[in-house]
N, C-alpha and C positions, 0 to 999 in steps of 0.2 A: 661528389656523391652527383649520381644521374639525377636531371632536372626530373624526371619522372616519379623517380622514387620519392623525391624532396616534395612533390606535389601530392602523391598519396599518403605522406606522412603526415601533412598538414592537414588533408582533407577534414579527418574529424573535428580539428578544432576550428576549422573555417565554418563547417556546416553546423558546431555547437553556438557560435557567434552569430550564424545569422539566425538559429532558432530562438536564442535569446534577445536578438533585436526584434523577432516578429512577435513574441511574447510581450516585450516591452511595448510597442506600438499599439497591440490591439488592448494593453491597458489604458494607453494613454490615450485612445478615441473612443475607449468606452466610458474613460472619467470625462473625456471633453462633450461628450452628449449629454451626462447627466449633469455637468456644470452648464452646460447651454440651456436646457432645459429649466435651470434653477432660476439662472440669470434670466430668460427669457420671460419667464413670471415677473419676474422684479422690475424689469424694464417695461411690460406691459402695465403693470401696476400702477408706476409712474406714468404711463400716459394717459390711461383712465381717470387718476387723480387730477391732472393738471393737462385736460385735453386742447386748451388753448396754445399751449407750446408745440403742439403736434408731434409727429415721430422723428423729426429729424434736430439735428441740431443747429443753432442760432450761429450764421459766420460772424465772425468779429471783424471787423475792417480796421480797424484802429486800435492799434496799442496801446494797454491801461497807463497810467501815468506812473506808476511806480517802474516801470523798465526803463524810463528815460529820467528818474529820478536823479539828478546827482548827488544829494543827501545821503542816498544808501550806496553810494561808491561808484566807482566806473566799472562799466561791466566792458571788458576786454575780450578781443576775439582774435585769432590766428587764422590765415588761412593757411592751408598746409600743402604742401608740396607731394608728400608722402604720407602712405599710411599703411597699416599693419594687417593683412590680409591671413586668414588660416584655412590652405588649400585642402583638397580631399588627402594629402600626404599627411596631414596633421603638422606640419613645419612651418611655421608662418614667414611670412617675405615680406621687406619692403618695399611697395610700389610705387610707381608716380600715380597721383590723385587722374581719373578721367581716363586712364587706359584699361586694361582687361587682363585679369589674373588668371591664374590656373584653371582648367576646368572652366572656363568662360565664367568666370565672378567678374561683374561689373564694377571697377570701383569709381565711386564716386567721388565728385569734387567735394571737400568737407573742411568745414571749420570746428574749431574746438574753444572753449573756453579755458582762459588762464589759470594755471593754478590747480584749480578743483575740477576732478572728473566726476560730474552728476549726473543724475538722470532726470534732473526736473529743471526748468527753468527758473532764473536765480530770483530769488523775491526782497534780496536785499540783507538777508541775515545768514547768509553763510560766512564761516569764520574763515580769518586767515586770507583771505583773498575775494574777488568777486567773480563769481564763475557765471558764463552763459549756460544756454541750453544744454544739455549733454544728452538727453533720452531721446535723441531724433528729432526733437522739436525744432521747428525754425528758431532761427537760420541754418540750423545743421540738418542737412539731407540723411537722413538715416536708410539702412538698408532699403532698396524701392522693390526688391525681391528677396527671395531667401530659396537656398539650395540645398539639397544633400552634401554637398560639398565644401560648405561653410558654417561655421558655428555664427556668423555674420559678417559685416565687413566692418570691422573694428578701426575707428578712427581714434588715431596714436599717431605720433610723427615725432623727431628730433629735431628736424629743421622747417623753419617757416617759409612763406614765399618769399618774402626778402632773405635778404644776407643772414644767415646762422648768426645767434646771439652771442657766439664766442663760448659757450659752455660744452662741457662734453659729458655731462651728465645732469641727471635732474631729480630732484625730492615730488614723487606723487604725493596727493593728497587726494582721496577719490572715497566716494559714499554710494552705496547699491549697485546699480548697473554700472555705473564709472568705476566702481571698485573691481568689477567683473574683469573689465579692459584693463584695468592696473595690474591685476594678478599675472594674467594673460601677458603684459609686455614684458614683468618682472623677470617671469619665469622663462623667456624666450629672448630677452634682449639684457642680462642682468649687467653688462657692462654700461648700460646706460642708465641705470637707476642707482642713484646714490643711497636712497632710504624712502620707504613707503610710510605713509599713515593711511589705514584703511579702516572704512566705519560701515558696520553692519554689512557685510557681504563674504561669502566664503568663494574663495578657486571654485569652479566649475567642476573639477574631478573630486573634490573634497565633498561639492553638494549631491552630487551624484550618487556618491558610494553611502554617505550618510541618510540621504534618502530613501535608498534602498535598504537600510537596516532600521530606520526608525517611522514607521508609518503615521505618526504625529506630524512629521514634517511634511508629508503629501498633503494633509487638510490643510494645514496652514497656507498651503500654496496651489491653492485650487485652483484661482482664476486662471494660473498658468495652463492648466488643460483648456480651459475656453478660448483660449489665445492659439492655440494650436490649428482651429478651423479657420478655413476662408470667409472673407469678408463678413460673415455673420457678429462677430466680436465688435467690429469698427459701427456696425449698425446699433447693436444692442447698446454700445456706449453713448451713441449719439443721442439714442432716443428721449424724448423728452427736454430737449435741450441740453444735454450732457449731465442727466440728472444723477445718473449711477456713479460718474467720475465726482461730482461734485459732493455727494452722499461721501464716499470714500472718503477725499481729502480734507472734508471738516469733521470726520469721524471724529468723537471724543477720546476713543480709545488707539484706533487705527490710521487716523489723520493725522496732517501737520499741525502741532500745536501753533495755538495764537494766529492762524490764518486769515487774513483780513479778508474781506469783500474782494477789495482793489487786486488782493495778490491774488486770489483764487482769478481772476478775469485774466491775470497773467497766465496762468495754465491754460485756461479756455481760449485765450486769444491764440497759443499755438496750435492747440487741438483741433480747433476748429477750420484752420486753412486746409487748402485741398490737399488730402492724402498725409494730413496732420496726427492722424491716429494709425493708418499703416505702416509708417517708420517706426514708430515705437512698438507696434503689436510685433514687427518682422523680427526683433530682439529675441522676443520670446519665443516664435514660431523654430527659432533655430536651437533651443536649449537641448532638444531631444535626437538632433539631427549628428552628432557625432557621440555616439552613446555605445559601450561604455568608454569612458578616458582612463587613459594609464595614469595611474598614482605619479605624482610628481614632487620630487625634493625640492623644498621651499626655503631659499636662502639670504635673499634680500633683506637684512634688516629692517624689519617693520611694527609699527605701532598698530596694534588693533584695539578699536573701540567698540564696543558692543552694548545694548541696550539690555536690560533684565527683563522687562517688559516688551521687548520686541515681538510684534504681534505675528512677524510673517516668516520671521528665522527662529529657530530654538536655541537654546543657549548652550546645547549641547555640541553644536557646530564649533563653539571656539576651542574645545577639547579635541576637537577631531583637526582643525586647523593645527594647531600645536603639535599633533603627533606625525605631522609631514614637516616641520622645520627642524632645520639644523638647528641643534642646541644653541643656545644664547642669541638665536638670532630675533627670537618672536617677543615683544613685550604686550600681554594683554591685559585689557582693565574692563571690568563688567560694569557699569554704571549702574547701581540701585535703582528702583523704580523710574527708570529711563524707558523709551519705548524706541522706536525705528528710526525716527527723526532726528537724529541726534544734532546734527550742524545747525537746526533751526530750534532745536527745544534747549538744547544745552552749550552753545557757543562760548560760554566765557570757561565752563569745565572743559572743553575738547580744546580751547587756546592754551591751557596750562599743561595739559598732557602733549601738547604738540610741542611746544618750547621747550618743555623737560626735555625731551625725547630728543630735539633738534641742538641743545644748547652748548653741546663739544663743537658740533660744527659752527655755530654762529660765534664761539671763542677763537 
């Protein structure tokens, strides 16, 4: 068939897709302006109530003791030679760190905590292993910029900077943003993943489709719209010495359970470093850059743990994830009365589910 005919036949579909994206972005930026106004009022209120703290975040020059406390376990890191990038074609590639990927994506030298992919600094209460910062927090450089060609530079690898450890497959244990990265890795590189344990996160294609069908999920994720704006979110989050972050992390319903002041300082230490907020927020700025994503069949044997009272993700996402799985490959458990931070709030229960799920491999 002549190329001109093919182009003519595809033109309506391409136009429809462009109109859909334009409509989506109009909604996103409208929501961003509304949420910016709300969070701006909140930040200004904090400054007025605590004028001595000023309008900026106080830099932390010394790491808090809990980040080097041996009684909390050993915090291990790997310096990676390769990482996963998602170019404009939508097909990920494993590429050397420090180079340039498709469409000029800059690939940063990166590190990743051992075992558990997480999106917050370790606080000594993660089950199963002791992970390092994984949400773009130091010492892991998150995407320094964002581009329409990528959902972000995904920090995943199958080899370390030294000799490979001699394993051809891995078991990925991941939470929240770490889980999003793990989902992508298992989809595009299934031969490298033996099994997965995913906590409180859905694949991006499932999340996009579900959010379009359930307006309640948009309200739960309202902060995502604020993060689409340049520089302003960093400013608002740092005002009055990061008070919005402090309130969010210590909130009795949405925050991390039993978070001590020392552990809170572990978060603020990373966020207060130069670029400490920009890296993490750039992950969110890439959420809508690849919209809409095509549905993907999920086949990696996976244990999914979900909190019944998760304030950020609706329980219906569990069913939406199940519908994408090959039958018999997903084991899902909804923990009653539990929120978003399962690794911190219910480590023993998470351990039990994990070891039961992996028992046959251990035998």
